[in-house]
mmJSON file of the N, C-alpha and C atoms, coordinates in Angstrom:
{"data_MODEL":{"atom_site":{
"group_PDB":["ATOM","ATOM","ATOM","ATOM","ATOM","ATOM","ATOM","ATOM","ATOM","ATOM","ATOM","ATOM","ATOM","ATOM","ATOM","ATOM","ATOM","ATOM","ATOM","ATOM","ATOM","ATOM","ATOM","ATOM","ATOM","ATOM","ATOM","ATOM","ATOM","ATOM","ATOM","ATOM","ATOM","ATOM","ATOM","ATOM","ATOM","ATOM","ATOM","ATOM","ATOM","ATOM","ATOM","ATOM","ATOM","ATOM","ATOM","ATOM","ATOM","ATOM","ATOM","ATOM","ATOM","ATOM","ATOM","ATOM","ATOM","ATOM","ATOM","ATOM","ATOM","ATOM","ATOM","ATOM","ATOM","ATOM","ATOM","ATOM","ATOM","ATOM","ATOM","ATOM","ATOM","ATOM","ATOM","ATOM","ATOM","ATOM","ATOM","ATOM","ATOM","ATOM","ATOM","ATOM","ATOM","ATOM","ATOM","ATOM","ATOM","ATOM","ATOM","ATOM","ATOM","ATOM","ATOM","ATOM","ATOM","ATOM","ATOM","ATOM","ATOM","ATOM","ATOM","ATOM","ATOM","ATOM","ATOM","ATOM","ATOM","ATOM","ATOM","ATOM","ATOM","ATOM","ATOM","ATOM","ATOM","ATOM","ATOM","ATOM"],
"id":[1,2,3,4,5,6,7,8,9,10,11,12,13,14,15,16,17,18,19,20,21,22,23,24,25,26,27,28,29,30,31,32,33,34,35,36,37,38,39,40,41,42,43,44,45,46,47,48,49,50,51,52,53,54,55,56,57,58,59,60,61,62,63,64,65,66,67,68,69,70,71,72,73,74,75,76,77,78,79,80,81,82,83,84,85,86,87,88,89,90,91,92,93,94,95,96,97,98,99,100,101,102,103,104,105,106,107,108,109,110,111,112,113,114,115,116,117,118,119,120],
"type_symbol":["N","C","C","N","C","C","N","C","C","N","C","C","N","C","C","N","C","C","N","C","C","N","C","C","N","C","C","N","C","C","N","C","C","N","C","C","N","C","C","N","C","C","N","C","C","N","C","C","N","C","C","N","C","C","N","C","C","N","C","C","N","C","C","N","C","C","N","C","C","N","C","C","N","C","C","N","C","C","N","C","C","N","C","C","N","C","C","N","C","C","N","C","C","N","C","C","N","C","C","N","C","C","N","C","C","N","C","C","N","C","C","N","C","C","N","C","C","N","C","C"],
"label_atom_id":["N","CA","C","N","CA","C","N","CA","C","N","CA","C","N","CA","C","N","CA","C","N","CA","C","N","CA","C","N","CA","C","N","CA","C","N","CA","C","N","CA","C","N","CA","C","N","CA","C","N","CA","C","N","CA","C","N","CA","C","N","CA","C","N","CA","C","N","CA","C","N","CA","C","N","CA","C","N","CA","C","N","CA","C","N","CA","C","N","CA","C","N","CA","C","N","CA","C","N","CA","C","N","CA","C","N","CA","C","N","CA","C","N","CA","C","N","CA","C","N","CA","C","N","CA","C","N","CA","C","N","CA","C","N","CA","C","N","CA","C"],
"label_alt_id":[null,null,null,null,null,null,null,null,null,null,null,null,null,null,null,null,null,null,null,null,null,null,null,null,null,null,null,null,null,null,null,null,null,null,null,null,null,null,null,null,null,null,null,null,null,null,null,null,null,null,null,null,null,null,null,null,null,null,null,null,null,null,null,null,null,null,null,null,null,null,null,null,null,null,null,null,null,null,null,null,null,null,null,null,null,null,null,null,null,null,null,null,null,null,null,null,null,null,null,null,null,null,null,null,null,null,null,null,null,null,null,null,null,null,null,null,null,null,null,null],
"label_comp_id":["MET","MET","MET","ALA","ALA","ALA","ALA","ALA","ALA","ARG","ARG","ARG","ARG","ARG","ARG","ALA","ALA","ALA","ILE","ILE","ILE","LYS","LYS","LYS","THR","THR","THR","ILE","ILE","ILE","ASP","ASP","ASP","TRP","TRP","TRP","SER","SER","SER","ALA","ALA","ALA","ILE","ILE","ILE","ALA","ALA","ALA","ALA","ALA","ALA","ARG","ARG","ARG","VAL","VAL","VAL","SER","SER","SER","GLU","GLU","GLU","ALA","ALA","ALA","ASP","ASP","ASP","ARG","ARG","ARG","PRO","PRO","PRO","ILE","ILE","ILE","PHE","PHE","PHE","ALA","ALA","ALA","ALA","ALA","ALA","PHE","PHE","PHE","LYS","LYS","LYS","SER","SER","SER","LYS","LYS","LYS","SER","SER","SER","ASP","ASP","ASP","GLY","GLY","GLY","PHE","PHE","PHE","LEU","LEU","LEU","ARG","ARG","ARG","ARG","ARG","ARG"],
"label_asym_id":["A","A","A","A","A","A","A","A","A","A","A","A","A","A","A","A","A","A","A","A","A","A","A","A","A","A","A","A","A","A","A","A","A","A","A","A","A","A","A","A","A","A","A","A","A","A","A","A","A","A","A","A","A","A","A","A","A","A","A","A","A","A","A","A","A","A","A","A","A","A","A","A","A","A","A","A","A","A","A","A","A","A","A","A","A","A","A","A","A","A","A","A","A","A","A","A","A","A","A","A","A","A","A","A","A","A","A","A","A","A","A","A","A","A","A","A","A","A","A","A"],
"label_entity_id":["1","1","1","1","1","1","1","1","1","1","1","1","1","1","1","1","1","1","1","1","1","1","1","1","1","1","1","1","1","1","1","1","1","1","1","1","1","1","1","1","1","1","1","1","1","1","1","1","1","1","1","1","1","1","1","1","1","1","1","1","1","1","1","1","1","1","1","1","1","1","1","1","1","1","1","1","1","1","1","1","1","1","1","1","1","1","1","1","1","1","1","1","1","1","1","1","1","1","1","1","1","1","1","1","1","1","1","1","1","1","1","1","1","1","1","1","1","1","1","1"],
"label_seq_id":[1,1,1,2,2,2,3,3,3,4,4,4,5,5,5,6,6,6,7,7,7,8,8,8,9,9,9,10,10,10,11,11,11,12,12,12,13,13,13,14,14,14,15,15,15,16,16,16,17,17,17,18,18,18,19,19,19,20,20,20,21,21,21,22,22,22,23,23,23,24,24,24,25,25,25,26,26,26,27,27,27,28,28,28,29,29,29,30,30,30,31,31,31,32,32,32,33,33,33,34,34,34,35,35,35,36,36,36,37,37,37,38,38,38,39,39,39,40,40,40],
"pdbx_PDB_ins_code":[null,null,null,null,null,null,null,null,null,null,null,null,null,null,null,null,null,null,null,null,null,null,null,null,null,null,null,null,null,null,null,null,null,null,null,null,null,null,null,null,null,null,null,null,null,null,null,null,null,null,null,null,null,null,null,null,null,null,null,null,null,null,null,null,null,null,null,null,null,null,null,null,null,null,null,null,null,null,null,null,null,null,null,null,null,null,null,null,null,null,null,null,null,null,null,null,null,null,null,null,null,null,null,null,null,null,null,null,null,null,null,null,null,null,null,null,null,null,null,null],
"Cartn_x":[-23.864,-23.684,-24.033,-24.715,-25.151,-23.973,-23.981,-22.923,-23.176,-22.115,-22.253,-22.234,-23.141,-23.231,-22.724,-22.047,-21.574,-22.754,-22.817,-23.882,-23.454,-24.276,-23.986,-24.506,-23.702,-24.122,-24.973,-25.879,-26.771,-26.405,-26.224,-25.905,-27.221,-27.705,-29.014,-29.023,-27.922,-27.899,-28.036,-27.466,-27.596,-29.034,-29.671,-31.066,-31.954,-31.705,-32.52,-32.436,-31.29,-31.131,-32.004,-32.348,-33.155,-34.651,-35.031,-36.439,-37.101,-38.267,-38.989,-39.628,-40.008,-40.629,-41.919,-42.658,-43.92,-43.688,-42.537,-42.243,-41.402,-41.125,-40.306,-40.9,-42.214,-42.761,-42.617,-42.759,-42.605,-41.146,-40.221,-38.798,-38.444,-38.984,-38.699,-39.218,-40.401,-40.954,-40.097,-39.645,-38.788,-37.463,-36.856,-35.587,-35.78,-36.866,-37.15,-37.31,-38.027,-38.222,-36.893,-36.074,-34.773,-33.874,-33.871,-33.071,-33.546,-34.846,-35.384,-34.898,-34.818,-34.319,-32.84,-32.069,-30.637,-30.356,-31.268,-31.067,-31.325,-31.949,-32.262,-31.023],
"Cartn_y":[143.926,145.119,144.811,145.732,145.523,145.647,144.809,144.848,146.006,146.628,147.704,147.09,147.523,147.03,148.105,147.688,148.638,149.088,150.366,150.896,150.711,150.04,149.836,151.042,151.517,152.666,152.199,153.041,152.749,153.684,153.135,153.942,154.412,155.552,156.046,156.407,156.891,157.261,156.038,154.906,153.676,153.169,153.286,152.855,153.794,155.104,156.086,155.879,155.43,155.202,154.053,153.133,151.969,152.178,153.266,153.508,154.177,153.676,154.269,155.589,156.398,157.699,157.537,156.485,156.258,155.944,155.359,154.965,155.988,157.141,158.163,158.623,158.893,159.32,158.254,156.995,155.902,155.833,155.978,155.971,157.139,158.32,159.5,159.308,158.707,158.452,157.438,156.412,155.4,156.001,156.83,157.467,158.41,159.13,160.041,159.281,158.175,157.361,156.77,156.309,155.753,156.815,158.011,159.1,159.452,159.367,159.635,158.627,157.375,156.342,156.555,157.009,157.214,158.403,159.362,160.543,160.269,159.169,158.854,158.618],
"Cartn_z":[2.274,1.495,0.035,-0.586,-1.966,-2.933,-3.927,-4.938,-5.893,-6.316,-7.297,-8.697,-9.488,-10.866,-11.816,-12.852,-13.853,-14.706,-14.947,-15.8,-17.248,-18.006,-19.413,-20.188,-21.099,-21.89,-23.062,-23.444,-24.559,-25.7,-26.87,-28.047,-28.669,-28.166,-28.6,-30.08,-30.62,-32.036,-32.933,-32.516,-33.304,-33.272,-32.114,-32.013,-32.822,-32.721,-33.443,-34.952,-35.436,-36.872,-37.359,-36.467,-36.855,-36.668,-35.985,-35.685,-36.886,-37.265,-38.388,-37.963,-38.939,-38.652,-37.857,-38.111,-37.401,-35.927,-35.611,-34.233,-33.472,-34.061,-33.389,-32.056,-31.968,-30.668,-29.581,-29.948,-28.982,-28.524,-29.465,-29.131,-28.214,-28.509,-27.685,-26.263,-26.125,-24.792,-24.038,-24.729,-24.107,-23.644,-24.493,-24.124,-22.943,-22.931,-21.822,-20.516,-20.562,-19.357,-18.892,-19.827,-19.478,-18.846,-19.412,-18.848,-17.443,-17.216,-15.885,-14.861,-15.249,-14.335,-14.012,-14.998,-14.78,-13.869,-13.822,-12.978,-11.512,-11.194,-9.792,-8.989],
"occupancy":[1.0,1.0,1.0,1.0,1.0,1.0,1.0,1.0,1.0,1.0,1.0,1.0,1.0,1.0,1.0,1.0,1.0,1.0,1.0,1.0,1.0,1.0,1.0,1.0,1.0,1.0,1.0,1.0,1.0,1.0,1.0,1.0,1.0,1.0,1.0,1.0,1.0,1.0,1.0,1.0,1.0,1.0,1.0,1.0,1.0,1.0,1.0,1.0,1.0,1.0,1.0,1.0,1.0,1.0,1.0,1.0,1.0,1.0,1.0,1.0,1.0,1.0,1.0,1.0,1.0,1.0,1.0,1.0,1.0,1.0,1.0,1.0,1.0,1.0,1.0,1.0,1.0,1.0,1.0,1.0,1.0,1.0,1.0,1.0,1.0,1.0,1.0,1.0,1.0,1.0,1.0,1.0,1.0,1.0,1.0,1.0,1.0,1.0,1.0,1.0,1.0,1.0,1.0,1.0,1.0,1.0,1.0,1.0,1.0,1.0,1.0,1.0,1.0,1.0,1.0,1.0,1.0,1.0,1.0,1.0],
"B_iso_or_equiv":[0.0,0.0,0.0,0.0,0.0,0.0,0.0,0.0,0.0,0.0,0.0,0.0,0.0,0.0,0.0,0.0,0.0,0.0,0.0,0.0,0.0,0.0,0.0,0.0,0.0,0.0,0.0,0.0,0.0,0.0,0.0,0.0,0.0,0.0,0.0,0.0,0.0,0.0,0.0,0.0,0.0,0.0,0.0,0.0,0.0,0.0,0.0,0.0,0.0,0.0,0.0,0.0,0.0,0.0,0.0,0.0,0.0,0.0,0.0,0.0,0.0,0.0,0.0,0.0,0.0,0.0,0.0,0.0,0.0,0.0,0.0,0.0,0.0,0.0,0.0,0.0,0.0,0.0,0.0,0.0,0.0,0.0,0.0,0.0,0.0,0.0,0.0,0.0,0.0,0.0,0.0,0.0,0.0,0.0,0.0,0.0,0.0,0.0,0.0,0.0,0.0,0.0,0.0,0.0,0.0,0.0,0.0,0.0,0.0,0.0,0.0,0.0,0.0,0.0,0.0,0.0,0.0,0.0,0.0,0.0],
"pdbx_formal_charge":[null,null,null,null,null,null,null,null,null,null,null,null,null,null,null,null,null,null,null,null,null,null,null,null,null,null,null,null,null,null,null,null,null,null,null,null,null,null,null,null,null,null,null,null,null,null,null,null,null,null,null,null,null,null,null,null,null,null,null,null,null,null,null,null,null,null,null,null,null,null,null,null,null,null,null,null,null,null,null,null,null,null,null,null,null,null,null,null,null,null,null,null,null,null,null,null,null,null,null,null,null,null,null,null,null,null,null,null,null,null,null,null,null,null,null,null,null,null,null,null],
"auth_seq_id":[1,1,1,2,2,2,3,3,3,4,4,4,5,5,5,6,6,6,7,7,7,8,8,8,9,9,9,10,10,10,11,11,11,12,12,12,13,13,13,14,14,14,15,15,15,16,16,16,17,17,17,18,18,18,19,19,19,20,20,20,21,21,21,22,22,22,23,23,23,24,24,24,25,25,25,26,26,26,27,27,27,28,28,28,29,29,29,30,30,30,31,31,31,32,32,32,33,33,33,34,34,34,35,35,35,36,36,36,37,37,37,38,38,38,39,39,39,40,40,40],
"auth_comp_id":["MET","MET","MET","ALA","ALA","ALA","ALA","ALA","ALA","ARG","ARG","ARG","ARG","ARG","ARG","ALA","ALA","ALA","ILE","ILE","ILE","LYS","LYS","LYS","THR","THR","THR","ILE","ILE","ILE","ASP","ASP","ASP","TRP","TRP","TRP","SER","SER","SER","ALA","ALA","ALA","ILE","ILE","ILE","ALA","ALA","ALA","ALA","ALA","ALA","ARG","ARG","ARG","VAL","VAL","VAL","SER","SER","SER","GLU","GLU","GLU","ALA","ALA","ALA","ASP","ASP","ASP","ARG","ARG","ARG","PRO","PRO","PRO","ILE","ILE","ILE","PHE","PHE","PHE","ALA","ALA","ALA","ALA","ALA","ALA","PHE","PHE","PHE","LYS","LYS","LYS","SER","SER","SER","LYS","LYS","LYS","SER","SER","SER","ASP","ASP","ASP","GLY","GLY","GLY","PHE","PHE","PHE","LEU","LEU","LEU","ARG","ARG","ARG","ARG","ARG","ARG"],
"auth_asym_id":["A","A","A","A","A","A","A","A","A","A","A","A","A","A","A","A","A","A","A","A","A","A","A","A","A","A","A","A","A","A","A","A","A","A","A","A","A","A","A","A","A","A","A","A","A","A","A","A","A","A","A","A","A","A","A","A","A","A","A","A","A","A","A","A","A","A","A","A","A","A","A","A","A","A","A","A","A","A","A","A","A","A","A","A","A","A","A","A","A","A","A","A","A","A","A","A","A","A","A","A","A","A","A","A","A","A","A","A","A","A","A","A","A","A","A","A","A","A","A","A"],
"auth_atom_id":["N","CA","C","N","CA","C","N","CA","C","N","CA","C","N","CA","C","N","CA","C","N","CA","C","N","CA","C","N","CA","C","N","CA","C","N","CA","C","N","CA","C","N","CA","C","N","CA","C","N","CA","C","N","CA","C","N","CA","C","N","CA","C","N","CA","C","N","CA","C","N","CA","C","N","CA","C","N","CA","C","N","CA","C","N","CA","C","N","CA","C","N","CA","C","N","CA","C","N","CA","C","N","CA","C","N","CA","C","N","CA","C","N","CA","C","N","CA","C","N","CA","C","N","CA","C","N","CA","C","N","CA","C","N","CA","C","N","CA","C"],
"pdbx_PDB_model_num":[1,1,1,1,1,1,1,1,1,1,1,1,1,1,1,1,1,1,1,1,1,1,1,1,1,1,1,1,1,1,1,1,1,1,1,1,1,1,1,1,1,1,1,1,1,1,1,1,1,1,1,1,1,1,1,1,1,1,1,1,1,1,1,1,1,1,1,1,1,1,1,1,1,1,1,1,1,1,1,1,1,1,1,1,1,1,1,1,1,1,1,1,1,1,1,1,1,1,1,1,1,1,1,1,1,1,1,1,1,1,1,1,1,1,1,1,1,1,1,1]
}}}
């Protein structure tokens, strides 16, 4: 039987505060992809 792993939460607001304006689209794409994985 597979072991259950605890889902670690990500503090997206803390990460967003560190992202520069030039990297905002890359950050948004990364967050979108991460949210997609969590919905599975």
